[in-house]
C-alpha positions in Angstrom: 0.5 0.0 0.0 2.5 2.3 -0.4 1.0 4.4 -3.1 3.9 7.4 -2.9 6.9 5.1 -4.0 4.7 3.1 -6.8 3.8 7.1 -8.4 7.1 7.6 -8.1 8.3 4.6 -9.9 5.4 5.2 -12.5 6.7 9.0 -12.7 10.3 7.3 -13.4 13.6 9.0 -14.3 13.8 11.0 -17.2 10.8 9.8 -18.9 7.4 8.9 -17.1 6.7 5.4 -17.8 3.4 5.7 -19.7 5.4 8.1 -21.9 7.6 5.0 -22.7 4.6 2.7 -23.6 3.8 0.9 -20.4 -0.1 2.3 -20.4 -1.6 -1.2 -19.8 0.5 -1.9 -16.7 -0.2 1.6 -15.2 -4.3 1.4 -16.4 -4.2 -2.1 -14.6 -2.3 -0.5 -10.9 -4.3 2.3 -10.9 -8.1 0.5 -11.4 -7.0 -1.8 -8.6 -6.6 1.5 -6.1 -9.8 1.9 -3.8 -11.8 5.5 -4.8 -11.0 6.8 -1.3 -7.1 6.4 -2.2 -7.5 8.3 -5.6 -9.5 10.8 -3.7 -7.1 11.3 -1.0 -4.1 11.7 -4.2 -5.6 14.1 -6.9 -1.9 13.9 -8.4 -2.8 10.2 -8.8 -5.7 10.5 -10.2 -4.5 13.1 -12.7 -1.9 10.3 -13.4 -4.7 7.7 -14.2 -6.7 10.5 -16.2 -3.5 11.0 -18.2 -2.9 7.1 -18.8 -6.4 6.7 -19.6 -6.1 9.3 -22.3 -3.7 7.8 -23.8 -4.9 4.9 -24.6 -7.9 6.7 -26.6 -10.1 7.0 -23.4 -12.3 10.0 -23.4 -15.4 9.1 -21.3 -15.1 10.2 -17.6 -11.4 12.1 -17.8 -13.3 15.4 -17.4 -14.8 14.2 -13.9 -11.4 13.0 -13.3 -9.9 15.7 -13.7 -12.3 18.1 -12.1 -12.4 15.9 -8.8 -8.4 16.2 -8.8 -8.6 19.9 -9.3 -11.4 19.7 -6.0 -9.0 17.7 -4.1 -6.1 20.3 -4.5 -8.3 23.0 -3.2 -7.0 22.6 0.3 -3.7 22.2 0.0 -0.8 24.6 0.1 0.4 26.3 -3.1 3.6 25.2 -3.0 5.7 23.6 -6.3 4.2 20.1 -5.6 0.6 21.3 -5.8 1.2 23.5 -8.7 3.2 20.7 -10.3 -0.1 18.6 -10.5 -2.1 21.4 -11.6 0.3 21.5 -14.4 -0.2 17.9 -14.9 -4.1 18.6 -14.6 -4.1 21.6 -17.5 -1.7 19.3 -19.6 -4.2 16.3 -19.9 -7.0 18.9 -20.8 -5.0 20.1 -23.6 -4.5 16.6 -24.8 -8.2 16.0 -24.7 -8.8 19.1 -26.4 -6.3 18.2 -29.1 -8.5 15.1 -29.7 -11.1 16.9 -30.5 -9.5 20.1 -32.3 -10.6 22.8 -30.2 -7.3 24.8 -31.2 -8.2 27.8 -28.3 -8.6 25.5 -25.6 -5.8 23.7 -26.3 -3.4 27.1 -26.7 -4.7 28.0 -23.3 -3.9 24.9 -21.2 -0.8 24.2 -22.6 0.2 27.3 -21.8 -1.2 27.1 -18.5 0.4 23.9 -18.3 4.1 25.2 -19.0 3.5 27.9 -16.6 3.0 25.3 -13.9 4.5 22.5 -14.6 8.4 21.9 -12.7 11.1 23.1 -15.3 12.7 19.4 -14.2 9.6 18.0 -15.9 11.1 17.7 -19.4 8.9 15.3 -20.7 5.7 16.6 -19.8 6.6 19.6 -21.3 7.6 18.2 -24.4 4.2 17.1 -24.6 2.4 19.9 -23.8 5.0 21.7 -26.5 3.6 18.9 -28.8 0.1 19.9 -28.4 0.6 23.7 -28.7 1.8 23.1 -32.4 -1.3 21.1 -32.8 -3.2 24.2 -31.6 -1.1 26.2 -34.5 -1.8 23.1 -37.0 -5.4 23.8 -36.6 -5.3 27.2 -36.4 -3.6 27.3 -40.1 -0.3 28.4 -38.6 2.5 26.2 -40.1 5.7 27.7 -39.3 4.4 28.2 -35.8 3.7 24.6 -35.6 6.6 23.2 -37.6 8.5 25.3 -34.7 6.6 23.6 -31.5 7.0 20.3 -33.5 10.8 20.6 -33.6 11.2 21.6 -29.9 9.1 19.3 -29.2 10.9 16.0 -30.8 14.4 17.0 -29.6 13.0 17.1 -25.9 11.2 13.9 -26.3 14.5 12.4 -28.1 16.5 13.6 -25.7 14.8 12.4 -22.6 13.6 9.3 -23.8 9.6 9.7 -24.2 8.4 8.1 -26.9 4.9 9.1 -26.6 6.3 12.9 -27.0 8.5 11.8 -30.1 5.4 10.1 -31.7 3.8 13.0 -31.4 5.9 15.4 -32.3 6.9 13.3 -35.7 3.5 12.7 -36.4 2.9 16.7 -36.7 6.5 17.3 -38.3 5.1 14.6 -40.9 1.9 16.3 -41.7 3.8 19.8 -42.0 5.5 18.6 -44.9 2.8 16.7 -46.1 0.6 19.7 -46.3 3.9 21.4 -47.8 4.3 19.4 -50.8 7.3 17.5 -49.4 5.9 14.4 -49.8 8.9 12.2 -50.0 10.1 14.0 -46.9 6.8 13.2 -45.2 6.7 9.8 -46.3 10.0 9.1 -45.2 8.8 10.7 -41.2 5.6 8.8 -41.3 7.4 5.3 -42.2 9.9 6.1 -39.1 7.2 6.9 -37.2 5.5 3.5 -37.4 8.8 2.0 -37.0 9.6 3.5 -34.1 5.9 2.7 -32.9 5.8 -1.1 -33.5 5.9 -2.4 -30.1 3.5 0.6 -28.5 0.3 0.4 -27.5 -1.0 4.1 -28.7 -3.9 4.1 -30.9 -2.5 7.7 -32.4 -0.5 5.8 -34.5 -3.6 5.5 -36.8 -2.4 8.8 -37.7 1.0 7.6 -39.4 -1.3 5.1 -41.1 -3.4 7.2 -42.4 -1.0 10.2 -43.4 1.2 7.6 -45.5 -1.9 6.2 -47.3 -2.9 9.8 -48.5 0.4 10.0 -50.0 0.6 6.7 -51.8 -2.9 7.5 -52.9 -1.5 10.7 -54.7 1.5 8.2 -56.6 -1.6 6.3 -57.5 -0.4 2.8 -55.3 -3.7 2.3 -54.8 -3.1 -1.1 -53.3 -0.6 0.0 -50.7 -2.8 3.3 -50.1 -5.8 0.7 -49.1 -3.6 -1.0 -46.5 -2.5 1.5 -44.9 -6.2 3.2 -44.9 -7.9 -0.4 -43.6 -5.0 -0.4 -40.6 -5.4 3.3 -39.7 -9.6 2.5 -39.3 -8.6 -0.2 -37.2 -6.9 2.0 -34.9 -8.7 4.9 -35.1 -11.7 2.5 -34.2 -10.3 2.2 -30.6 -10.4 5.9 -30.0 -13.5 7.2 -28.3 -15.4 10.3 -29.5 -13.0 11.2 -32.6 -13.7 11.9 -35.9 -11.0 9.7 -37.3 -12.7 6.6 -38.8 -14.5 9.5 -40.9 -11.1 10.4 -42.5 -10.3 6.9 -42.8 -13.2 6.7 -44.6 -12.8 10.0 -46.9 -9.5 8.2 -48.1 -10.9 4.3 -48.6 -13.8 6.2 -50.7 -11.3 8.4 -52.8 -9.4 4.7 -53.5 -12.6 2.7 -54.1 -13.4 5.7 -56.6 -10.2 5.6 -58.1 -10.5 1.7 -59.0 -13.4 2.8 -60.9 -16.2 1.8 -58.1 -18.7 4.8 -57.3 -21.4 3.0 -55.9 -18.9 1.2 -52.9 -17.0 5.0 -52.5 -20.7 5.9 -52.2 -21.6 3.1 -49.3 -18.6 3.9 -47.8 -19.0 7.5 -47.2 -22.8 6.6 -46.0 -20.7 4.4 -43.4 -17.8 7.1 -42.4 -21.1 10.1 -41.9 -23.0 7.9 -39.7 -20.0 7.8 -37.7 -20.7 11.5 -36.5 -21.9 12.2 -33.4 -20.0 15.1 -31.9 -20.5 18.9 -33.0 -16.6 18.8 -33.2 -16.8 15.9 -35.5 -17.9 18.1 -38.2 -14.9 19.5 -39.1 -14.3 16.4 -41.3 -17.6 16.9 -43.4 -16.2 19.1 -45.8 -13.5 16.4 -46.6 -16.3 13.9 -47.3 -18.4 16.5 -49.3 -15.4 16.6 -51.6 -15.1 12.9 -51.8 -18.9 12.9 -52.7 -18.5 15.7 -55.6 -16.0 13.1 -56.8 -18.4 10.4 -56.5 -21.3 12.7 -58.3 -18.7 13.9 -60.9 -17.9 9.8 -62.0 -22.0 9.4 -62.2 -22.1 12.3 -64.9 -24.1 13.9 -62.2 -23.0 17.5 -62.6 -25.4 19.7 -61.3 -25.4 17.6 -58.0 -21.8 17.8 -57.4 -22.2 21.7 -58.3 -24.4 21.7 -55.3 -22.1 19.9 -52.6 -19.1 22.2 -53.6 -22.0 25.4 -53.0 -23.0 23.9 -49.7 -19.6 23.7 -48.4 -17.5 25.8 -50.0 -15.2 23.9 -52.1 -12.8 24.7 -54.8 
């Protein structure tokens, strides 16, 4: 019952165990604790929320973080308390990342960086990577590249494989958006190799990015394989629009193979996964492929209506 020692071991030296890939053991350990022990130690409850989120679960995370903050209200405002508040902010930022809420990502990331201890480099690198994604969502590619680069350097120096994974994904996406496709493909592939033995469902993004590039190169079989791998991993994530993004890619590939009816079916299935307002971010992507399907069927007017509705070029 020495939870202080257990927490110290989980936090590790240089990089916490959960950032090195040991998610399931930590989840098993923390889930075995009685609720009153988690209530008495807000840092443990925060840690539990963080590893659950890293494994792709979002249900109940906000409530866990709220309870942890409530548990800190009567604590002295010392370095330890501020650090736990920083971890809470970092976890809120990561939760906002999963739902593409840029303003919240920026606010919580900046709060986390102000509160986290300077020596907690792995945690700070993860927050910097989250800040990079906020800039990516806001369309600031230069800002995103800068933050991803810093996060990548710190993560590699501290052995944080989760931080390296997130920052490498961001770097590859910036390369892809800037049409540096061969460079981006290499970064995606290197990141997939890095993550072969890691349990993070976010690896879905690497397969999806590589699939998009392979589609552009007309390697449809390889693109399909990557799209299917991405979809299987994306389905492990809770409350995410990533299955929609996978569906859009798979529909494009199917259409390129000459089967508009099957492409339309894939799009219908992808659109049915829209359950939350933030998932609507992928609707223009789905609509663009739908317009291509209509064009393949000769329905120019229908395609034009979709283009007008979603502001497509």
